[in-house]
Z-matrix of the N, CA and C atoms (Angstrom, degrees):
N
C 1 1.448
C 2 1.516 1 112.93
N 3 1.345 2 117.31 1 133.41
C 4 1.407 3 122.35 2 173.99
C 5 1.459 4 111.46 3 -95.15
N 6 1.308 5 119.30 4 112.04
C 7 1.444 6 125.92 5 179.84
C 8 1.517 7 112.22 6 -76.77
N 9 1.314 8 113.90 7 153.89
C 10 1.490 9 115.41 8 178.16
C 11 1.575 10 107.85 9 -99.50
N 12 1.252 11 118.52 10 19.70
C 13 1.461 12 120.91 11 179.01
C 14 1.451 13 109.51 12 142.85
N 15 1.386 14 118.14 13 171.90
C 16 1.535 15 124.26 14 171.62
C 17 1.492 16 108.73 15 -114.86
N 18 1.395 17 110.24 16 144.93
C 19 1.437 18 121.52 17 178.57
C 20 1.419 19 108.03 18 -120.65
N 21 1.268 20 121.04 19 126.19
C 22 1.494 21 126.85 20 167.13
C 23 1.515 22 108.04 21 -88.46
N 24 1.419 23 111.71 22 121.84
C 25 1.507 24 120.24 23 173.52
C 26 1.459 25 109.62 24 -104.07
N 27 1.394 26 114.89 25 108.03
C 28 1.466 27 123.41 26 -168.61
C 29 1.501 28 115.31 27 -116.31
N 30 1.301 29 116.67 28 139.75
C 31 1.476 30 122.19 29 178.72
C 32 1.541 31 107.22 30 -77.62
N 33 1.284 32 114.51 31 131.58
C 34 1.432 33 123.43 32 175.49
C 35 1.584 34 113.14 33 -120.85
N 36 1.290 35 113.06 34 111.57
C 37 1.556 36 120.21 35 -179.00
C 38 1.503 37 105.67 36 98.72
N 39 1.302 38 107.31 37 176.70
C 40 1.555 39 119.57 38 -171.94
C 41 1.665 40 112.66 39 -79.91
N 42 1.261 41 117.82 40 -17.60
C 43 1.463 42 116.26 41 -177.87
C 44 1.482 43 104.63 42 -75.95
N 45 1.367 44 116.80 43 137.95
C 46 1.471 45 121.99 44 -177.29
C 47 1.504 46 115.08 45 -68.44
N 48 1.293 47 112.42 46 142.50
C 49 1.443 48 120.86 47 177.19
C 50 1.456 49 120.84 48 -50.48
N 51 1.260 50 127.16 49 135.42
C 52 1.417 51 125.11 50 172.79
C 53 1.476 52 109.96 51 -59.91
N 54 1.406 53 119.24 52 172.48
C 55 1.479 54 119.62 53 178.41
C 56 1.403 55 112.59 54 -59.41
N 57 1.325 56 121.14 55 151.94
C 58 1.372 57 131.87 56 -163.77
C 59 1.621 58 101.71 57 -81.03
N 60 1.315 59 123.95 58 -35.92
C 61 1.423 60 124.97 59 -167.61
C 62 1.606 61 110.43 60 -54.75
N 63 1.280 62 122.69 61 -52.87
C 64 1.483 63 120.37 62 -178.17
C 65 1.678 64 110.73 63 -62.18
N 66 1.298 65 113.49 64 -39.17
C 67 1.426 66 113.86 65 -179.45
C 68 1.548 67 117.32 66 -70.44
N 69 1.344 68 114.20 67 -38.04
C 70 1.470 69 120.46 68 176.02
C 71 1.677 70 107.44 69 -74.29
N 72 1.244 71 115.73 70 -31.55
C 73 1.503 72 117.21 71 172.31
C 74 1.597 73 113.26 72 -62.39
N 75 1.348 74 110.93 73 -40.20
C 76 1.457 75 116.28 74 -177.30
C 77 1.611 76 110.14 75 -65.92
N 78 1.289 77 112.79 76 -40.08
C 79 1.479 78 115.85 77 173.02
C 80 1.495 79 113.06 78 -63.17
N 81 1.288 80 117.53 79 -38.14
C 82 1.473 81 122.49 80 179.80
C 83 1.538 82 111.55 81 -65.82
N 84 1.258 83 121.83 82 -29.95
C 85 1.434 84 128.05 83 173.95
C 86 1.466 85 107.95 84 -50.32
N 87 1.310 86 114.79 85 -41.35
C 88 1.537 87 117.60 86 -176.54
C 89 1.577 88 114.89 87 -99.50
N 90 1.298 89 116.36 88 12.36
C 91 1.383 90 129.79 89 -179.51
C 92 1.501 91 109.05 90 59.10
N 93 1.342 92 119.82 91 46.55
C 94 1.371 93 128.20 92 170.65
C 95 1.518 94 117.12 93 -102.04
N 96 1.302 95 117.54 94 132.68
C 97 1.392 96 120.56 95 177.39
C 98 1.619 97 105.91 96 -71.43
N 99 1.305 98 118.74 97 137.69
C 100 1.427 99 113.29 98 178.09
C 101 1.459 100 114.84 99 -120.65
N 102 1.420 101 118.01 100 148.33
C 103 1.420 102 124.69 101 176.00
C 104 1.563 103 103.69 102 -117.48
N 105 1.419 104 112.17 103 125.56
C 106 1.470 105 114.39 104 -174.81
C 107 1.569 106 110.08 105 -107.87
N 108 1.210 107 117.64 106 118.67
C 109 1.460 108 128.56 107 -168.66
C 110 1.498 109 112.23 108 -117.56
N 111 1.317 110 122.24 109 105.46
C 112 1.451 111 123.04 110 179.96
C 113 1.518 112 113.66 111 -95.19
N 114 1.359 113 117.70 112 4.76
C 115 1.406 114 124.22 113 169.78
C 116 1.467 115 111.42 114 -64.23
N 117 1.484 116 119.76 115 110.03
C 118 1.466 117 113.66 116 -167.26
C 119 1.534 118 111.87 117 -71.60
N 120 1.321 119 113.30 118 140.84
C 121 1.567 120 124.67 119 162.65
C 122 1.472 121 100.43 120 -83.89
N 123 1.306 122 117.74 121 127.70
C 124 1.494 123 121.76 122 179.49
C 125 1.608 124 111.24 123 -70.69
N 126 1.219 125 111.45 124 146.14
C 127 1.534 126 115.84 125 169.31
C 128 1.579 127 105.12 126 -93.16
N 129 1.348 128 114.21 127 151.93
C 130 1.460 129 118.53 128 -171.01
C 131 1.604 130 108.77 129 -106.70
N 132 1.230 131 116.06 130 154.73
C 133 1.522 132 119.42 131 -176.07
C 134 1.487 133 111.17 132 -62.79
N 135 1.296 134 117.49 133 -34.63
C 136 1.489 135 121.27 134 -178.01
C 137 1.577 136 117.64 135 -69.09
N 138 1.396 137 106.17 136 -12.37
C 139 1.454 138 115.83 137 -174.68
C 140 1.536 139 111.69 138 -86.77
N 141 1.275 140 117.89 139 -19.12
C 142 1.479 141 122.75 140 176.59
C 143 1.673 142 112.85 141 -85.46
N 144 1.254 143 113.29 142 132.95
C 145 1.422 144 113.11 143 173.64
C 146 1.543 145 106.89 144 -94.45
N 147 1.262 146 118.64 145 105.92
C 148 1.565 147 126.46 146 -172.31
C 149 1.497 148 112.51 147 -55.81
N 150 1.342 149 114.66 148 -38.26
C 151 1.527 150 117.00 149 179.05
C 152 1.442 151 115.15 150 -67.17
N 153 1.341 152 113.56 151 -36.92
C 154 1.498 153 117.50 152 173.91
C 155 1.443 154 119.12 153 -87.04
N 156 1.313 155 113.09 154 -14.21
C 157 1.544 156 119.88 155 -172.62
C 158 1.573 157 111.25 156 53.01
N 159 1.267 158 114.42 157 40.57
C 160 1.487 159 123.49 158 176.70
C 161 1.522 160 110.83 159 -134.66
N 162 1.331 161 116.66 160 154.91
C 163 1.458 162 118.10 161 175.81
C 164 1.493 163 106.78 162 -86.64
N 165 1.321 164 117.43 163 147.76
C 166 1.426 165 130.38 164 -176.24
C 167 1.555 166 103.67 165 -94.54
N 168 1.302 167 121.49 166 109.40
C 169 1.557 168 127.66 167 -175.75
C 170 1.564 169 104.16 168 -60.67
N 171 1.376 170 120.74 169 -37.07
C 172 1.508 171 125.36 170 -175.30
C 173 1.414 172 106.22 171 -62.83
N 174 1.316 173 120.65 172 -48.69
C 175 1.538 174 122.46 173 -176.59
C 176 1.519 175 105.88 174 -64.94
N 177 1.384 176 117.42 175 -48.45
C 178 1.543 177 113.95 176 -177.63
C 179 1.512 178 114.22 177 -61.88
N 180 1.314 179 116.35 178 -42.22
C 181 1.515 180 119.70 179 176.46
C 182 1.469 181 113.62 180 -59.13
N 183 1.426 182 111.52 181 -41.08
C 184 1.453 183 112.56 182 178.38
C 185 1.499 184 116.78 183 -58.65
N 186 1.297 185 115.18 184 -37.41
C 187 1.450 186 117.31 185 178.20
C 188 1.581 187 112.11 186 -78.79
N 189 1.406 188 117.58 187 -34.33
C 190 1.423 189 117.18 188 -176.48
C 191 1.534 190 113.35 189 -77.56
N 192 1.323 191 118.09 190 -17.23
C 193 1.453 192 119.66 191 174.99
C 194 1.471 193 114.27 192 -70.81
N 195 1.380 194 114.95 193 -16.65
C 196 1.463 195 117.68 194 179.01
C 197 1.523 196 110.50 195 -86.39
N 198 1.260 197 119.71 196 -12.55
C 199 1.509 198 123.90 197 179.99
C 200 1.495 199 106.98 198 -83.44
N 201 1.367 200 114.03 199 137.46
C 202 1.401 201 119.76 200 -178.35
C 203 1.598 202 110.28 201 -87.71
N 204 1.255 203 119.73 202 145.24
C 205 1.521 204 121.24 203 -177.98
C 206 1.411 205 106.86 204 -79.57
N 207 1.302 206 115.96 205 151.42
C 208 1.470 207 125.81 206 179.40
C 209 1.594 208 105.83 207 -62.13
N 210 1.347 209 115.05 208 153.50
C 211 1.497 210 116.82 209 -177.79
C 212 1.639 211 108.73 210 -62.80
N 213 1.359 212 115.71 211 131.10
C 214 1.426 213 119.41 212 173.73
C 215 1.490 214 106.60 213 95.70
N 216 1.292 215 122.61 214 -2.09
C 217 1.437 216 125.44 215 175.55
C 218 1.487 217 112.94 216 -96.93
N 219 1.359 218 120.91 217 123.81
C 220 1.394 219 126.50 218 177.47
C 221 1.442 220 116.56 219 -87.75
N 222 1.362 221 116.09 220 -38.91
C 223 1.561 222 129.39 221 -171.19
C 224 1.423 223 109.59 222 -133.23
N 225 1.346 224 117.48 223 154.03
C 226 1.446 225 120.88 224 167.05
C 227 1.507 226 111.04 225 -134.98
N 228 1.315 227 114.39 226 133.26
C 229 1.428 228 119.02 227 172.08
C 230 1.485 229 107.22 228 -115.44
N 231 1.290 230 116.18 229 116.68
C 232 1.481 231 122.10 230 178.63
C 233 1.603 232 102.72 231 -93.51
N 234 1.288 233 111.38 232 135.66
C 235 1.542 234 119.84 233 -177.24
C 236 1.563 235 104.28 234 -120.62
N 237 1.398 236 113.44 235 127.12
C 238 1.408 237 117.56 236 -176.12
C 239 1.592 238 107.55 237 -130.16
N 240 1.336 239 118.42 238 157.08
C 241 1.401 240 119.93 239 177.63
C 242 1.595 241 115.49 240 -100.58
N 243 1.257 242 111.43 241 -4.96
C 244 1.482 243 117.02 242 -176.28
C 245 1.573 244 108.07 243 -84.97
N 246 1.393 245 113.82 244 165.62
C 247 1.503 246 117.30 245 -178.38
C 248 1.405 247 107.11 246 -81.41
N 249 1.407 248 117.74 247 148.44
C 250 1.473 249 121.24 248 -165.49
C 251 1.580 250 100.98 249 -136.89
N 252 1.445 251 110.59 250 146.96
C 253 1.425 252 117.03 251 172.31
C 254 1.501 253 108.57 252 -146.01
N 255 1.273 254 111.25 253 162.71
C 256 1.579 255 117.05 254 173.06
C 257 1.476 256 109.23 255 -143.24
N 258 1.252 257 113.06 256 141.81
C 259 1.482 258 115.97 257 173.67
C 260 1.574 259 118.93 258 48.93
N 261 1.238 260 116.62 259 -129.58
C 262 1.499 261 119.87 260 179.04
C 263 1.518 262 114.42 261 -79.00
N 264 1.288 263 120.05 262 -9.19
C 265 1.481 264 117.19 263 -171.99
C 266 1.575 265 107.72 264 -84.41
N 267 1.267 266 107.08 265 147.90
C 268 1.558 267 117.14 266 -177.09
C 269 1.578 268 106.85 267 -64.66
N 270 1.272 269 116.14 268 -41.65
C 271 1.470 270 124.63 269 173.12
C 272 1.510 271 111.05 270 -158.33
N 273 1.345 272 113.83 271 172.31
C 274 1.451 273 122.88 272 -179.64
C 275 1.395 274 109.55 273 -143.24
N 276 1.296 275 124.24 274 143.71
C 277 1.413 276 126.86 275 171.07
C 278 1.416 277 113.18 276 -75.60
N 279 1.263 278 116.56 277 -27.13
C 280 1.523 279 123.13 278 178.77
C 281 1.519 280 113.15 279 -171.69
N 282 1.343 281 117.05 280 171.27
C 283 1.438 282 121.17 281 177.47
C 284 1.607 283 105.90 282 -149.61
N 285 1.294 284 116.56 283 142.74
C 286 1.512 285 117.34 284 177.17
C 287 1.489 286 106.61 285 -123.28
N 288 1.368 287 115.85 286 155.04
C 289 1.344 288 129.66 287 169.66
C 290 1.526 289 108.50 288 -123.08
N 291 1.223 290 114.85 289 82.60
C 292 1.529 291 116.74 290 -177.00
C 293 1.541 292 117.12 291 -58.41
N 294 1.304 293 117.34 292 -27.16
C 295 1.477 294 119.68 293 -179.94
C 296 1.539 295 111.41 294 -69.36
N 297 1.337 296 111.30 295 -26.43
C 298 1.513 297 121.73 296 -178.59
C 299 1.494 298 110.95 297 -98.26
N 300 1.428 299 118.90 298 -18.92
C 301 1.446 300 126.97 299 179.21
C 302 1.447 301 109.65 300 70.51
N 303 1.390 302 120.66 301 33.68
C 304 1.455 303 124.40 302 177.46
C 305 1.500 304 109.47 303 -125.78
N 306 1.223 305 117.27 304 149.39
C 307 1.413 306 118.70 305 173.97
C 308 1.521 307 110.76 306 -144.83
N 309 1.351 308 120.50 307 156.77
C 310 1.461 309 127.41 308 176.43
C 311 1.570 310 106.82 309 -112.77
N 312 1.443 311 114.07 310 146.63
C 313 1.447 312 116.79 311 172.75
C 314 1.601 313 100.61 312 -139.35
N 315 1.216 314 110.57 313 130.24
C 316 1.381 315 120.35 314 173.54
C 317 1.634 316 112.96 315 -104.45
N 318 1.307 317 116.06 316 125.00
C 319 1.461 318 118.20 317 -179.37
C 320 1.504 319 112.51 318 -95.44
N 321 1.186 320 115.42 319 2.56
C 322 1.550 321 124.70 320 -174.18
C 323 1.517 322 111.23 321 -50.58
N 324 1.230 323 124.32 322 -50.06
C 325 1.420 324 132.47 323 -176.18
C 326 1.579 325 114.04 324 -90.75
N 327 1.255 326 118.17 325 -16.92
C 328 1.441 327 124.72 326 -174.73
C 329 1.461 328 114.72 327 -75.20
N 330 1.259 329 116.17 328 -10.80
C 331 1.521 330 119.05 329 177.30
C 332 1.479 331 112.58 330 -98.95
N 333 1.349 332 116.53 331 -3.85
C 334 1.552 333 118.08 332 -175.91
C 335 1.468 334 110.70 333 -67.42
N 336 1.339 335 116.52 334 133.09
C 337 1.388 336 126.58 335 -178.00
C 338 1.543 337 113.71 336 45.33
N 339 1.398 338 113.04 337 47.95
C 340 1.449 339 118.31 338 -179.67
C 341 1.521 340 114.20 339 -136.37
N 342 1.218 341 121.42 340 138.20
C 343 1.487 342 125.63 341 167.19
C 344 1.608 343 103.34 342 -74.26
N 345 1.324 344 110.11 343 -179.98
C 346 1.384 345 119.91 344 -175.16
C 347 1.548 346 112.91 345 -63.92
N 348 1.288 347 113.34 346 -41.84
C 349 1.509 348 116.87 347 178.64
C 350 1.470 349 115.19 348 -58.01
N 351 1.379 350 113.07 349 -49.65
C 352 1.397 351 121.36 350 179.94
C 353 1.532 352 115.74 351 -66.81
N 354 1.304 353 115.70 352 -32.75
C 355 1.439 354 124.70 353 171.31
C 356 1.455 355 110.77 354 -58.93
N 357 1.381 356 119.29 355 -54.52
C 358 1.363 357 124.57 356 176.21
C 359 1.452 358 115.65 357 -54.79
N 360 1.349 359 119.10 358 -47.54
C 361 1.482 360 129.47 359 175.25
C 362 1.512 361 111.26 360 -52.78
N 363 1.450 362 115.82 361 -45.96
C 364 1.464 363 118.49 362 179.03
C 365 1.496 364 111.92 363 -63.72
N 366 1.373 365 117.27 364 -39.50
C 367 1.414 366 125.03 365 -171.88
C 368 1.551 367 103.51 366 -67.83
N 369 1.416 368 114.59 367 -45.49
C 370 1.437 369 116.12 368 175.95
C 371 1.579 370 115.86 369 -54.81
N 372 1.334 371 113.26 370 -49.30
C 373 1.437 372 119.41 371 -176.36
C 374 1.571 373 111.31 372 -63.25
N 375 1.391 374 116.23 373 -43.07
C 376 1.489 375 115.00 374 -174.91
C 377 1.561 376 109.87 375 -80.70
N 378 1.341 377 118.85 376 -31.56
C 379 1.459 378 116.24 377 172.96
C 380 1.577 379 112.60 378 -65.16
N 381 1.394 380 117.87 379 -40.62
C 382 1.381 381 123.46 380 170.41
C 383 1.572 382 112.11 381 -50.58
N 384 1.405 383 112.70 382 -49.78
C 385 1.372 384 121.98 383 -175.88
C 386 1.478 385 110.05 384 -53.76
N 387 1.448 386 113.90 385 -49.90
C 388 1.442 387 118.62 386 -179.42
C 389 1.465 388 114.79 387 -66.06
N 390 1.318 389 118.75 388 -40.28
C 391 1.439 390 121.35 389 -179.98
C 392 1.602 391 105.87 390 -67.28
N 393 1.258 392 119.66 391 -37.76
C 394 1.493 393 122.77 392 172.83
C 395 1.414 394 113.85 393 -48.47
N 396 1.401 395 117.80 394 -42.88
C 397 1.395 396 122.70 395 178.53
C 398 1.578 397 110.93 396 -70.48
N 399 1.382 398 116.58 397 -34.23
C 400 1.413 399 120.13 398 175.66
C 401 1.567 400 111.16 399 -61.93
N 402 1.409 401 113.19 400 -36.84
C 403 1.475 402 117.46 401 179.65
C 404 1.537 403 113.64 402 -76.11
N 405 1.364 404 116.55 403 -5.87
C 406 1.457 405 119.82 404 179.19
C 407 1.502 406 118.71 405 110.63
N 408 1.284 407 113.72 406 -0.25
C 409 1.555 408 119.88 407 176.67
C 410 1.480 409 110.37 408 -77.04
N 411 1.375 410 111.03 409 147.94
C 412 1.538 411 116.12 410 173.57
C 413 1.432 412 106.38 411 -109.98
N 414 1.336 413 122.75 412 -172.49
C 415 1.451 414 123.11 413 -179.85
C 416 1.460 415 108.16 414 -69.94
N 417 1.389 416 116.85 415 142.30
C 418 1.420 417 124.22 416 -176.76
C 419 1.576 418 109.70 417 -100.10
N 420 1.306 419 116.89 418 142.86
C 421 1.460 420 121.04 419 172.60
C 422 1.519 421 118.22 420 -72.12
N 423 1.367 422 109.09 421 -15.30
C 424 1.568 423 115.17 422 -176.53
C 425 1.601 424 102.01 423 -83.32
N 426 1.393 425 110.58 424 110.46
C 427 1.476 426 115.74 425 179.34
C 428 1.541 427 123.46 426 -63.55
N 429 1.336 428 111.35 427 -7.54
C 430 1.459 429 123.92 428 172.53
C 431 1.528 430 113.46 429 -86.29
N 432 1.336 431 118.19 430 -20.80
C 433 1.392 432 124.93 431 -171.28
C 434 1.591 433 108.95 432 -79.34
N 435 1.318 434 115.02 433 144.87
C 436 1.403 435 119.86 434 178.79
C 437 1.482 436 111.50 435 -63.04
N 438 1.399 437 113.75 436 -22.89
C 439 1.477 438 115.85 437 177.73
C 440 1.518 439 119.91 438 -83.54
N 441 1.407 440 112.61 439 5.56
C 442 1.425 441 113.32 440 178.53
C 443 1.499 442 109.87 441 -79.69
N 444 1.311 443 114.05 442 153.55
C 445 1.498 444 122.99 443 -171.59
C 446 1.568 445 101.34 444 -74.19
N 447 1.355 446 117.34 445 135.08
C 448 1.390 447 128.30 446 176.33
C 449 1.633 448 107.91 447 -112.18
N 450 1.289 449 116.92 448 123.66
C 451 1.417 450 126.27 449 -177.04
C 452 1.522 451 112.12 450 -104.88
N 453 1.352 452 113.47 451 -9.96
C 454 1.448 453 122.26 452 -179.15
C 455 1.524 454 110.16 453 -160.08
N 456 1.364 455 118.65 454 163.33
C 457 1.422 456 120.95 455 177.44
C 458 1.589 457 110.15 456 -59.69
N 459 1.320 458 111.55 457 -30.04
C 460 1.613 459 108.79 458 177.52
C 461 1.507 460 111.13 459 -65.60
N 462 1.333 461 118.15 460 -33.59
C 463 1.489 462 121.53 461 175.68
C 464 1.456 463 111.14 462 -65.10
N 465 1.270 464 118.51 463 -37.43
C 466 1.589 465 128.05 464 171.78
C 467 1.523 466 108.21 465 -53.19
N 468 1.364 467 109.07 466 -56.92
C 469 1.500 468 119.22 467 -175.53
C 470 1.504 469 113.91 468 -60.05
N 471 1.330 470 121.34 469 -35.88
C 472 1.412 471 128.70 470 173.97
C 473 1.436 472 116.44 471 -62.43
N 474 1.322 473 115.93 472 -37.96
C 475 1.484 474 118.82 473 -176.89
C 476 1.521 475 109.64 474 -64.20
N 477 1.291 476 117.51 475 146.61
C 478 1.461 477 124.01 476 168.76
C 479 1.591 478 108.56 477 -78.15
N 480 1.352 479 117.72 478 155.69
C 481 1.426 480 119.04 479 -176.68
C 482 1.657 481 110.73 480 -88.22
N 483 1.351 482 108.31 481 45.77
C 484 1.583 483 114.71 482 -179.55
C 485 1.526 484 106.64 483 -143.59
N 486 1.360 485 109.20 484 167.77
C 487 1.469 486 116.00 485 171.57
C 488 1.558 487 101.42 486 -95.02
N 489 1.379 488 110.36 487 152.41
C 490 1.482 489 115.27 488 177.93
C 491 1.600 490 107.00 489 -80.08
N 492 1.294 491 120.30 490 168.30
C 493 1.388 492 122.45 491 -175.24
C 494 1.455 493 113.92 492 -62.60
N 495 1.413 494 117.49 493 -33.81
C 496 1.402 495 123.43 494 -178.72
C 497 1.520 496 108.79 495 -64.83
N 498 1.385 497 121.99 496 -44.69
C 499 1.412 498 127.88 497 -178.18
C 500 1.565 499 106.46 498 -70.84
N 501 1.291 500 121.47 499 -37.54
C 502 1.432 501 120.62 500 178.14
C 503 1.485 502 112.28 501 -65.25
N 504 1.389 503 117.40 502 -36.40
C 505 1.367 504 119.14 503 179.56
C 506 1.583 505 112.13 504 -72.87
N 507 1.323 506 113.72 505 -30.86
C 508 1.536 507 114.05 506 -177.97
C 509 1.536 508 110.92 507 -68.01
N 510 1.338 509 117.03 508 -24.67
C 511 1.550 510 118.48 509 -178.73
C 512 1.554 511 110.68 510 -104.81
N 513 1.324 512 116.99 511 5.12
C 514 1.392 513 120.03 512 178.34
C 515 1.516 514 119.10 513 76.81
N 516 1.231 515 115.26 514 27.77
C 517 1.471 516 122.97 515 177.77
C 518 1.597 517 111.92 516 -81.90
N 519 1.376 518 110.54 517 -30.26
C 520 1.479 519 116.80 518 166.67
C 521 1.392 520 116.80 519 -131.53
């Protein structure tokens, strides 16, 4: 199989990584080879907003963009268990910086009111969503597409675990 690149899936923070299967499957959706690393990259004190008791994605990404990727790695998806926000949003499931080829995924809210199977499905969908941004995709207006914007876990649950044909076409998968 000819991969379209390699993605490092890396733990961020002290909360253990979720199961590898949905994360690796999300990378496979984009024909990326994945490296799964549970060695934690620490979160820094300045990255948390004490008033909100949430981590600021902008602060985290600012620090992580200065880190060099390991040899042979094209993209990095950092996975954290803490609550995450950016800008005006109350929370986000994830954020990507395509120009730096790095993204964050927070699993904090994905387990809410979910059994194990639903939790894994949500992780898959949101990891795939952030990887899609790394691959150059923007939010999709098709509410069934993995690339549609999710404002709640209900929105995540409504998405299908696939890219729509328009998004697949945009990144050359069809």
